Structure formats: structure tokens, C-alpha cells
PDB file of N, CA, C and O in Angstrom:
ATOM      1  N   MET A   1       3.569 -25.900  22.132  1.00  0.00           N
ATOM      2  CA  MET A   1       3.396 -26.499  20.686  1.00  0.00           C
ATOM      3  C   MET A   1       4.797 -27.077  20.083  1.00  0.00           C
ATOM      4  O   MET A   1       5.838 -26.426  20.169  1.00  0.00           O
ATOM      5  N   SER A   2       4.738 -28.163  19.559  1.00  0.00           N
ATOM      6  CA  SER A   2       5.850 -28.666  19.070  1.00  0.00           C
ATOM      7  C   SER A   2       6.351 -27.957  17.688  1.00  0.00           C
ATOM      8  O   SER A   2       5.563 -27.355  16.959  1.00  0.00           O
ATOM      9  N   VAL A   3       7.645 -28.081  17.421  1.00  0.00           N
ATOM     10  CA  VAL A   3       8.172 -27.574  16.349  1.00  0.00           C
ATOM     11  C   VAL A   3       7.468 -28.050  14.947  1.00  0.00           C
ATOM     12  O   VAL A   3       7.282 -27.218  14.059  1.00  0.00           O
ATOM     13  N   ASN A   4       7.184 -29.063  14.824  1.00  0.00           N
ATOM     14  CA  ASN A   4       6.515 -29.451  13.520  1.00  0.00           C
ATOM     15  C   ASN A   4       4.945 -28.938  13.470  1.00  0.00           C
ATOM     16  O   ASN A   4       4.391 -28.615  12.420  1.00  0.00           O
ATOM     17  N   LYS A   5       4.365 -28.916  14.669  1.00  0.00           N
ATOM     18  CA  LYS A   5       3.012 -28.275  14.545  1.00  0.00           C
ATOM     19  C   LYS A   5       2.945 -26.804  14.267  1.00  0.00           C
ATOM     20  O   LYS A   5       2.072 -26.278  13.578  1.00  0.00           O
ATOM     21  N   GLN A   6       4.106 -26.074  14.959  1.00  0.00           N
ATOM     22  CA  GLN A   6       4.226 -24.928  14.535  1.00  0.00           C
ATOM     23  C   GLN A   6       4.700 -24.622  13.108  1.00  0.00           C
ATOM     24  O   GLN A   6       4.323 -23.595  12.544  1.00  0.00           O
ATOM     25  N   ALA A   7       5.403 -25.373  12.603  1.00  0.00           N
ATOM     26  CA  ALA A   7       5.982 -25.024  11.222  1.00  0.00           C
ATOM     27  C   ALA A   7       4.647 -25.487  10.099  1.00  0.00           C
ATOM     28  O   ALA A   7       4.671 -24.940   8.997  1.00  0.00           O
ATOM     29  N   ASP A   8       3.648 -26.362  10.358  1.00  0.00           N
ATOM     30  CA  ASP A   8       2.586 -26.662   9.900  1.00  0.00           C
ATOM     31  C   ASP A   8       1.585 -25.451  10.105  1.00  0.00           C
ATOM     32  O   ASP A   8       1.100 -24.834   9.157  1.00  0.00           O
ATOM     33  N   ARG A   9       1.359 -25.209  11.255  1.00  0.00           N
ATOM     34  CA  ARG A   9       0.862 -23.949  11.259  1.00  0.00           C
ATOM     35  C   ARG A   9       1.116 -22.601  10.384  1.00  0.00           C
ATOM     36  O   ARG A   9       0.254 -21.985   9.758  1.00  0.00           O
ATOM     37  N   HIS A  10       2.423 -22.304  10.478  1.00  0.00           N
ATOM     38  CA  HIS A  10       2.738 -21.091   9.748  1.00  0.00           C
ATOM     39  C   HIS A  10       2.678 -21.558   8.284  1.00  0.00           C
ATOM     40  O   HIS A  10       2.457 -20.655   7.478  1.00  0.00           O
ATOM     41  N   ALA A  11       2.860 -23.002   7.705  1.00  0.00           N
ATOM     42  CA  ALA A  11       2.942 -23.140   6.312  1.00  0.00           C
ATOM     43  C   ALA A  11       1.458 -22.914   5.973  1.00  0.00           C
ATOM     44  O   ALA A  11       1.309 -22.255   4.944  1.00  0.00           O
ATOM     45  N   ALA A  12       0.370 -23.283   6.563  1.00  0.00           N
ATOM     46  CA  ALA A  12      -0.940 -23.289   6.272  1.00  0.00           C
ATOM     47  C   ALA A  12      -1.377 -21.787   6.274  1.00  0.00           C
ATOM     48  O   ALA A  12      -2.243 -21.473   5.457  1.00  0.00           O
ATOM     49  N   ILE A  13      -0.967 -21.008   6.947  1.00  0.00           N
ATOM     50  CA  ILE A  13      -1.129 -19.583   7.146  1.00  0.00           C
ATOM     51  C   ILE A  13      -0.660 -18.833   5.952  1.00  0.00           C
ATOM     52  O   ILE A  13      -1.331 -17.988   5.359  1.00  0.00           O
ATOM     53  N   LEU A  14       0.590 -19.222   5.637  1.00  0.00           N
ATOM     54  CA  LEU A  14       1.235 -18.668   4.276  1.00  0.00           C
ATOM     55  C   LEU A  14       0.704 -19.197   3.049  1.00  0.00           C
ATOM     56  O   LEU A  14       0.547 -18.464   2.073  1.00  0.00           O
ATOM     57  N   ASN A  15       0.408 -20.456   3.032  1.00  0.00           N
ATOM     58  CA  ASN A  15      -0.065 -20.990   1.657  1.00  0.00           C
ATOM     59  C   ASN A  15      -1.608 -20.704   1.882  1.00  0.00           C
ATOM     60  O   ASN A  15      -2.288 -21.583   1.351  1.00  0.00           O
ATOM     61  N   ASN A  16      -2.192 -19.937   2.379  1.00  0.00           N
ATOM     62  CA  ASN A  16      -3.650 -19.641   2.390  1.00  0.00           C
ATOM     63  C   ASN A  16      -4.095 -18.804   1.137  1.00  0.00           C
ATOM     64  O   ASN A  16      -5.206 -18.835   0.609  1.00  0.00           O
ATOM     65  N   SER A  17      -2.961 -18.018   0.748  1.00  0.00           N
ATOM     66  CA  SER A  17      -3.491 -17.345  -0.651  1.00  0.00           C
ATOM     67  C   SER A  17      -2.004 -17.115  -1.465  1.00  0.00           C
ATOM     68  O   SER A  17      -0.930 -17.186  -0.866  1.00  0.00           O
ATOM     69  N   MET A  18      -2.087 -16.901  -2.554  1.00  0.00           N
ATOM     70  CA  MET A  18      -0.744 -16.515  -3.412  1.00  0.00           C
ATOM     71  C   MET A  18      -0.170 -15.204  -2.866  1.00  0.00           C
ATOM     72  O   MET A  18       1.044 -15.040  -2.986  1.00  0.00           O
ATOM     73  N   HIS A  19      -0.764 -14.439  -2.394  1.00  0.00           N
ATOM     74  CA  HIS A  19       0.050 -13.241  -1.791  1.00  0.00           C
ATOM     75  C   HIS A  19      -0.386 -12.768  -0.484  1.00  0.00           C
ATOM     76  O   HIS A  19      -1.412 -12.100  -0.612  1.00  0.00           O
ATOM     77  N   THR A  20      -0.069 -12.844   0.504  1.00  0.00           N
ATOM     78  CA  THR A  20      -0.807 -12.646   1.742  1.00  0.00           C
ATOM     79  C   THR A  20      -0.081 -11.402   2.630  1.00  0.00           C
ATOM     80  O   THR A  20       1.082 -11.553   3.006  1.00  0.00           O
ATOM     81  N   CYS A  21      -0.659 -10.445   2.872  1.00  0.00           N
ATOM     82  CA  CYS A  21      -0.115  -9.229   3.512  1.00  0.00           C
ATOM     83  C   CYS A  21      -0.799  -9.007   4.840  1.00  0.00           C
ATOM     84  O   CYS A  21      -1.984  -8.711   4.997  1.00  0.00           O
ATOM     85  N   LEU A  22       0.066  -9.181   5.721  1.00  0.00           N
ATOM     86  CA  LEU A  22      -0.289  -9.190   7.330  1.00  0.00           C
ATOM     87  C   LEU A  22       0.230  -7.800   8.038  1.00  0.00           C
ATOM     88  O   LEU A  22       1.283  -7.263   7.696  1.00  0.00           O
ATOM     89  N   SER A  23      -0.590  -7.304   9.015  1.00  0.00           N
ATOM     90  CA  SER A  23      -0.192  -6.449   9.706  1.00  0.00           C
ATOM     91  C   SER A  23       1.059  -7.047  10.664  1.00  0.00           C
ATOM     92  O   SER A  23       1.068  -8.268  10.823  1.00  0.00           O
ATOM     93  N   ARG A  24       2.096  -6.263  11.299  1.00  0.00           N
ATOM     94  CA  ARG A  24       2.839  -6.853  12.254  1.00  0.00           C
ATOM     95  C   ARG A  24       2.208  -7.123  13.669  1.00  0.00           C
ATOM     96  O   ARG A  24       2.603  -7.961  14.480  1.00  0.00           O
ATOM     97  N   SER A  25       1.149  -6.254  13.812  1.00  0.00           N
ATOM     98  CA  SER A  25       0.635  -6.463  15.166  1.00  0.00           C
ATOM     99  C   SER A  25      -0.295  -7.831  15.019  1.00  0.00           C
ATOM    100  O   SER A  25      -0.399  -8.556  16.009  1.00  0.00           O
ATOM    101  N   ILE A  26      -0.865  -8.128  13.977  1.00  0.00           N
ATOM    102  CA  ILE A  26      -1.451  -9.495  13.900  1.00  0.00           C
ATOM    103  C   ILE A  26      -0.436 -10.759  13.735  1.00  0.00           C
ATOM    104  O   ILE A  26      -0.749 -11.908  14.048  1.00  0.00           O
ATOM    105  N   LEU A  27       0.583 -10.453  13.300  1.00  0.00           N
ATOM    106  CA  LEU A  27       1.625 -11.433  13.241  1.00  0.00           C
ATOM    107  C   LEU A  27       2.184 -11.590  14.760  1.00  0.00           C
ATOM    108  O   LEU A  27       2.425 -12.730  15.159  1.00  0.00           O
ATOM    109  N   GLU A  28       2.366 -10.637  15.496  1.00  0.00           N
ATOM    110  CA  GLU A  28       3.012 -10.733  16.816  1.00  0.00           C
ATOM    111  C   GLU A  28       1.812 -11.390  17.559  1.00  0.00           C
ATOM    112  O   GLU A  28       2.139 -12.217  18.410  1.00  0.00           O
ATOM    113  N   ARG A  29       0.700 -11.204  17.417  1.00  0.00           N
ATOM    114  CA  ARG A  29      -0.349 -11.675  18.276  1.00  0.00           C
ATOM    115  C   ARG A  29      -0.463 -13.336  17.956  1.00  0.00           C
ATOM    116  O   ARG A  29      -0.582 -14.202  18.822  1.00  0.00           O
ATOM    117  N   THR A  30      -0.405 -13.536  16.655  1.00  0.00           N
ATOM    118  CA  THR A  30      -0.443 -15.149  16.198  1.00  0.00           C
ATOM    119  C   THR A  30       0.855 -15.624  16.319  1.00  0.00           C
ATOM    120  O   THR A  30       1.010 -16.755  15.856  1.00  0.00           O
ATOM    121  N   ASN A  31       1.714 -15.161  16.744  1.00  0.00           N
ATOM    122  CA  ASN A  31       3.087 -15.774  16.960  1.00  0.00           C
ATOM    123  C   ASN A  31       3.585 -16.331  15.781  1.00  0.00           C
ATOM    124  O   ASN A  31       4.109 -17.445  15.792  1.00  0.00           O
ATOM    125  N   THR A  32       3.428 -15.405  14.368  1.00  0.00           N
ATOM    126  CA  THR A  32       4.165 -15.785  13.356  1.00  0.00           C
ATOM    127  C   THR A  32       4.943 -15.041  12.743  1.00  0.00           C
ATOM    128  O   THR A  32       5.345 -15.256  11.600  1.00  0.00           O
ATOM    129  N   LEU A  33       5.327 -13.793  13.652  1.00  0.00           N
ATOM    130  CA  LEU A  33       6.548 -12.984  12.942  1.00  0.00           C
ATOM    131  C   LEU A  33       7.780 -13.609  12.956  1.00  0.00           C
ATOM    132  O   LEU A  33       8.641 -13.299  12.133  1.00  0.00           O
ATOM    133  N   HIS A  34       7.966 -14.473  13.816  1.00  0.00           N
ATOM    134  CA  HIS A  34       9.459 -15.045  13.928  1.00  0.00           C
ATOM    135  C   HIS A  34       9.820 -15.899  12.661  1.00  0.00           C
ATOM    136  O   HIS A  34      10.923 -15.829  12.117  1.00  0.00           O
ATOM    137  N   ALA A  35       8.729 -16.764  12.208  1.00  0.00           N
ATOM    138  CA  ALA A  35       8.829 -17.542  11.181  1.00  0.00           C
ATOM    139  C   ALA A  35       8.736 -16.557   9.870  1.00  0.00           C
ATOM    140  O   ALA A  35       9.273 -16.920   8.823  1.00  0.00           O
ATOM    141  N   LEU A  36       8.214 -15.612   9.932  1.00  0.00           N
ATOM    142  CA  LEU A  36       8.032 -14.732   8.674  1.00  0.00           C
ATOM    143  C   LEU A  36       9.184 -14.144   8.767  1.00  0.00           C
ATOM    144  O   LEU A  36       9.662 -14.062   7.636  1.00  0.00           O
ATOM    145  N   LEU A  37       9.888 -13.682   9.574  1.00  0.00           N
ATOM    146  CA  LEU A  37      11.173 -12.968   9.550  1.00  0.00           C
ATOM    147  C   LEU A  37      12.233 -13.899   8.947  1.00  0.00           C
ATOM    148  O   LEU A  37      12.990 -13.509   8.057  1.00  0.00           O
ATOM    149  N   LEU A  38      12.266 -15.096   9.437  1.00  0.00           N
ATOM    150  CA  LEU A  38      13.117 -16.211   8.916  1.00  0.00           C
ATOM    151  C   LEU A  38      12.813 -16.118   7.351  1.00  0.00           C
ATOM    152  O   LEU A  38      13.777 -15.856   6.631  1.00  0.00           O
ATOM    153  N   TYR A  39      11.728 -16.282   6.834  1.00  0.00           N
ATOM    154  CA  TYR A  39      11.456 -16.339   5.550  1.00  0.00           C
ATOM    155  C   TYR A  39      11.851 -15.299   4.694  1.00  0.00           C
ATOM    156  O   TYR A  39      12.009 -15.462   3.484  1.00  0.00           O
ATOM    157  N   ARG A  40      12.022 -14.194   5.306  1.00  0.00           N
ATOM    158  CA  ARG A  40      12.281 -12.899   4.761  1.00  0.00           C
ATOM    159  C   ARG A  40      13.799 -13.073   4.249  1.00  0.00           C
ATOM    160  O   ARG A  40      14.258 -12.762   3.150  1.00  0.00           O
ATOM    161  N   ARG A  41      14.536 -13.736   5.504  1.00  0.00           N
ATOM    162  CA  ARG A  41      15.968 -13.776   5.477  1.00  0.00           C
ATOM    163  C   ARG A  41      16.168 -15.101   4.289  1.00  0.00           C
ATOM    164  O   ARG A  41      17.223 -15.058   3.657  1.00  0.00           O
ATOM    165  N   SER A  42      15.427 -15.988   4.047  1.00  0.00           N
ATOM    166  CA  SER A  42      15.336 -16.906   2.993  1.00  0.00           C
ATOM    167  C   SER A  42      15.046 -16.379   1.539  1.00  0.00           C
ATOM    168  O   SER A  42      15.119 -17.064   0.519  1.00  0.00           O
ATOM    169  N   GLY A  43      14.730 -15.146   1.606  1.00  0.00           N
ATOM    170  CA  GLY A  43      14.442 -14.462   0.053  1.00  0.00           C
ATOM    171  C   GLY A  43      12.947 -14.770  -0.144  1.00  0.00           C
ATOM    172  O   GLY A  43      12.453 -14.546  -1.249  1.00  0.00           O
ATOM    173  N   TYR A  44      12.233 -15.242   0.803  1.00  0.00           N
ATOM    174  CA  TYR A  44      10.519 -15.623   0.204  1.00  0.00           C
ATOM    175  C   TYR A  44       9.733 -14.230   0.614  1.00  0.00           C
ATOM    176  O   TYR A  44       8.683 -13.927   0.047  1.00  0.00           O
ATOM    177  N   LEU A  45      10.280 -13.464   1.571  1.00  0.00           N
ATOM    178  CA  LEU A  45       9.552 -12.002   1.896  1.00  0.00           C
ATOM    179  C   LEU A  45      10.072 -10.945   1.454  1.00  0.00           C
ATOM    180  O   LEU A  45      11.220 -10.921   1.010  1.00  0.00           O
ATOM    181  N   HIS A  46       9.152  -9.725   1.525  1.00  0.00           N
ATOM    182  CA  HIS A  46       9.713  -8.630   1.416  1.00  0.00           C
ATOM    183  C   HIS A  46       8.898  -7.732   2.262  1.00  0.00           C
ATOM    184  O   HIS A  46       7.675  -7.850   2.332  1.00  0.00           O
ATOM    185  N   SER A  47       9.647  -6.735   2.977  1.00  0.00           N
ATOM    186  CA  SER A  47       8.982  -6.107   3.992  1.00  0.00           C
ATOM    187  C   SER A  47       8.655  -4.610   3.361  1.00  0.00           C
ATOM    188  O   SER A  47       9.247  -3.919   2.532  1.00  0.00           O
ATOM    189  N   LYS A  48       7.507  -4.432   4.091  1.00  0.00           N
ATOM    190  CA  LYS A  48       6.869  -2.875   3.720  1.00  0.00           C
ATOM    191  C   LYS A  48       6.927  -2.345   5.318  1.00  0.00           C
ATOM    192  O   LYS A  48       7.136  -3.010   6.332  1.00  0.00           O
ATOM    193  N   SER A  49       6.666  -0.905   5.169  1.00  0.00           N
ATOM    194  CA  SER A  49       6.561  -0.199   6.530  1.00  0.00           C
ATOM    195  C   SER A  49       5.886  -0.785   7.610  1.00  0.00           C
ATOM    196  O   SER A  49       6.472  -0.923   8.684  1.00  0.00           O
ATOM    197  N   LYS A  50       4.620  -1.181   7.444  1.00  0.00           N
ATOM    198  CA  LYS A  50       3.674  -1.787   8.373  1.00  0.00           C
ATOM    199  C   LYS A  50       3.088  -2.811   8.170  1.00  0.00           C
ATOM    200  O   LYS A  50       2.058  -3.118   8.770  1.00  0.00           O
ATOM    201  N   SER A  51       3.793  -3.706   7.051  1.00  0.00           N
ATOM    202  CA  SER A  51       3.258  -5.015   6.803  1.00  0.00           C
ATOM    203  C   SER A  51       4.150  -5.934   6.442  1.00  0.00           C
ATOM    204  O   SER A  51       5.166  -5.447   5.947  1.00  0.00           O
ATOM    205  N   ILE A  52       4.122  -7.165   6.523  1.00  0.00           N
ATOM    206  CA  ILE A  52       4.942  -8.047   5.580  1.00  0.00           C
ATOM    207  C   ILE A  52       4.260  -8.878   4.606  1.00  0.00           C
ATOM    208  O   ILE A  52       3.206  -9.456   4.870  1.00  0.00           O
ATOM    209  N   CYS A  53       4.812  -8.941   3.550  1.00  0.00           N
ATOM    210  CA  CYS A  53       4.010  -9.540   2.488  1.00  0.00           C
ATOM    211  C   CYS A  53       4.740 -10.901   2.154  1.00  0.00           C
ATOM    212  O   CYS A  53       5.940 -10.939   1.886  1.00  0.00           O
ATOM    213  N   ALA A  54       3.978 -11.944   2.188  1.00  0.00           N
ATOM    214  CA  ALA A  54       4.485 -13.308   1.848  1.00  0.00           C
ATOM    215  C   ALA A  54       4.182 -13.638   0.431  1.00  0.00           C
ATOM    216  O   ALA A  54       3.018 -13.747   0.047  1.00  0.00           O
ATOM    217  N   LYS A  55       5.354 -13.825  -0.471  1.00  0.00           N
ATOM    218  CA  LYS A  55       4.856 -14.466  -1.672  1.00  0.00           C
ATOM    219  C   LYS A  55       5.033 -16.067  -1.501  1.00  0.00           C
ATOM    220  O   LYS A  55       6.097 -16.498  -1.057  1.00  0.00           O
ATOM    221  N   ARG A  56       4.073 -16.868  -1.827  1.00  0.00           N
ATOM    222  CA  ARG A  56       4.020 -18.046  -1.591  1.00  0.00           C
ATOM    223  C   ARG A  56       5.187 -18.722  -2.517  1.00  0.00           C
ATOM    224  O   ARG A  56       5.316 -18.438  -3.708  1.00  0.00           O
ATOM    225  N   PRO A  57       6.040 -19.675  -1.805  1.00  0.00           N
ATOM    226  CA  PRO A  57       6.978 -20.592  -2.458  1.00  0.00           C
ATOM    227  C   PRO A  57       6.397 -21.389  -3.624  1.00  0.00           C
ATOM    228  O   PRO A  57       5.181 -21.433  -3.809  1.00  0.00           O
ATOM    229  N   SER A  58       7.289 -22.029  -4.421  1.00  0.00           N
ATOM    230  CA  SER A  58       6.739 -22.785  -5.621  1.00  0.00           C
ATOM    231  C   SER A  58       5.950 -24.220  -5.176  1.00  0.00           C
ATOM    232  O   SER A  58       5.195 -24.782  -5.970  1.00  0.00           O
ATOM    233  N   THR A  59       6.162 -24.647  -4.075  1.00  0.00           N
ATOM    234  CA  THR A  59       5.119 -25.711  -3.717  1.00  0.00           C
ATOM    235  C   THR A  59       5.064 -25.516  -1.983  1.00  0.00           C
ATOM    236  O   THR A  59       5.878 -24.916  -1.280  1.00  0.00           O
ATOM    237  N   PRO A  60       3.993 -26.134  -1.625  1.00  0.00           N
ATOM    238  CA  PRO A  60       3.748 -26.154  -0.098  1.00  0.00           C
ATOM    239  C   PRO A  60       4.801 -27.033   0.634  1.00  0.00           C
ATOM    240  O   PRO A  60       5.285 -26.628   1.691  1.00  0.00           O
ATOM    241  N   LYS A  61       5.114 -28.052   0.175  1.00  0.00           N
ATOM    242  CA  LYS A  61       6.102 -28.908   0.864  1.00  0.00           C
ATOM    243  C   LYS A  61       7.481 -28.202   0.928  1.00  0.00           C
ATOM    244  O   LYS A  61       8.160 -28.496   1.912  1.00  0.00           O
ATOM    245  N   ARG A  62       7.959 -27.404   0.129  1.00  0.00           N
ATOM    246  CA  ARG A  62       9.057 -26.576   0.287  1.00  0.00           C
ATOM    247  C   ARG A  62       8.740 -25.780   1.223  1.00  0.00           C
ATOM    248  O   ARG A  62       9.525 -25.720   2.170  1.00  0.00           O
ATOM    249  N   LEU A  63       7.668 -25.041   1.250  1.00  0.00           N
ATOM    250  CA  LEU A  63       7.420 -23.587   2.381  1.00  0.00           C
ATOM    251  C   LEU A  63       7.462 -24.553   3.865  1.00  0.00           C
ATOM    252  O   LEU A  63       8.039 -24.074   4.842  1.00  0.00           O
ATOM    253  N   ALA A  64       6.949 -25.647   3.937  1.00  0.00           N
ATOM    254  CA  ALA A  64       6.896 -26.353   5.157  1.00  0.00           C
ATOM    255  C   ALA A  64       8.294 -26.866   5.592  1.00  0.00           C
ATOM    256  O   ALA A  64       8.599 -26.860   6.785  1.00  0.00           O
ATOM    257  N   GLY A  65       9.223 -27.351   4.550  1.00  0.00           N
ATOM    258  CA  GLY A  65      10.443 -27.860   4.688  1.00  0.00           C
ATOM    259  C   GLY A  65      11.203 -26.688   5.214  1.00  0.00           C
ATOM    260  O   GLY A  65      11.856 -26.910   6.233  1.00  0.00           O
ATOM    261  N   VAL A  66      11.245 -25.475   4.714  1.00  0.00           N
ATOM    262  CA  VAL A  66      12.139 -24.380   5.251  1.00  0.00           C
ATOM    263  C   VAL A  66      11.685 -24.010   6.432  1.00  0.00           C
ATOM    264  O   VAL A  66      12.553 -23.775   7.273  1.00  0.00           O
ATOM    265  N   LEU A  67      10.431 -23.870   6.789  1.00  0.00           N
ATOM    266  CA  LEU A  67       9.972 -23.701   8.227  1.00  0.00           C
ATOM    267  C   LEU A  67      10.561 -24.513   9.206  1.00  0.00           C
ATOM    268  O   LEU A  67      11.084 -24.094  10.238  1.00  0.00           O
ATOM    269  N   THR A  68      10.447 -25.905   8.795  1.00  0.00           N
ATOM    270  CA  THR A  68      10.801 -26.733   9.977  1.00  0.00           C
ATOM    271  C   THR A  68      12.313 -26.775  10.037  1.00  0.00           C
ATOM    272  O   THR A  68      12.863 -26.861  11.135  1.00  0.00           O
ATOM    273  N   SER A  69      13.065 -26.717   8.837  1.00  0.00           N
ATOM    274  CA  SER A  69      14.313 -26.618   9.159  1.00  0.00           C
ATOM    275  C   SER A  69      14.918 -25.751   9.824  1.00  0.00           C
ATOM    276  O   SER A  69      15.928 -26.080  10.446  1.00  0.00           O
ATOM    277  N   GLN A  70      14.358 -24.198   9.855  1.00  0.00           N
ATOM    278  CA  GLN A  70      14.629 -22.855  10.319  1.00  0.00           C
ATOM    279  C   GLN A  70      14.095 -23.275  11.713  1.00  0.00           C
ATOM    280  O   GLN A  70      14.920 -23.086  12.607  1.00  0.00           O
ATOM    281  N   ALA A  71      13.070 -23.730  12.056  1.00  0.00           N
ATOM    282  CA  ALA A  71      12.567 -23.925  13.407  1.00  0.00           C
ATOM    283  C   ALA A  71      13.614 -25.012  14.362  1.00  0.00           C
ATOM    284  O   ALA A  71      13.718 -24.887  15.582  1.00  0.00           O
ATOM    285  N   HIS A  72      14.217 -25.885  13.707  1.00  0.00           N
ATOM    286  CA  HIS A  72      15.120 -26.825  14.283  1.00  0.00           C
ATOM    287  C   HIS A  72      16.444 -26.156  14.502  1.00  0.00           C
ATOM    288  O   HIS A  72      17.153 -26.577  15.415  1.00  0.00           O
ATOM    289  N   ILE A  73      16.871 -25.101  13.717  1.00  0.00           N
ATOM    290  CA  ILE A  73      17.974 -24.425  13.914  1.00  0.00           C
ATOM    291  C   ILE A  73      17.817 -23.512  15.293  1.00  0.00           C
ATOM    292  O   ILE A  73      18.703 -23.479  16.147  1.00  0.00           O
ATOM    293  N   LYS A  74      16.634 -22.813  15.390  1.00  0.00           N
ATOM    294  CA  LYS A  74      16.467 -21.856  16.305  1.00  0.00           C
ATOM    295  C   LYS A  74      16.128 -22.653  17.538  1.00  0.00           C
ATOM    296  O   LYS A  74      16.294 -22.013  18.577  1.00  0.00           O
ATOM    297  N   LYS A  75      15.750 -23.731  17.667  1.00  0.00           N
ATOM    298  CA  LYS A  75      15.260 -24.564  18.784  1.00  0.00           C
ATOM    299  C   LYS A  75      16.497 -24.735  19.848  1.00  0.00           C
ATOM    300  O   LYS A  75      16.340 -25.395  20.876  1.00  0.00           O
TER     301      LYS A  75
END
């Protein structure tokens, strides 16, 4: 999967609701854990013992932009 398609997929998952809590096992199976951990470093996420809660950034474009830039850095 290309970097842009991955970023779009992660953005769609995170933008699905204002506050999304996902278990680590689900994230690992859907290959979104890496992106969410990058987001936590960016200050968008806070971590709980068995889940990661994602607060939606101000705009979907900003969310996709951060994911895309982080993905390019990790490439």
C-alpha cells in the first residue's frame, strides 16, 4: 500500500468520530498502531492502559497532512 493511501486510510479511521477508543490488538491487526503512536508523539493522542484514544484534530486536512508527513519521514 502506498504511503498516501495508508495516510488516507488512517485519517478516515481517526476522523470517523470525535473521540475514538481502539484496543491495541485491533490496531495491531489493522496496521494503524504505528500511525497512532506517531500521532501520540504529535500531541493528538493520549494513551490508556489497554486502549489508545484519539481526539480528532481541528480539521481532517490537518490530520491527513500530519500522517502523510510522518509516513514520509518513516519511509
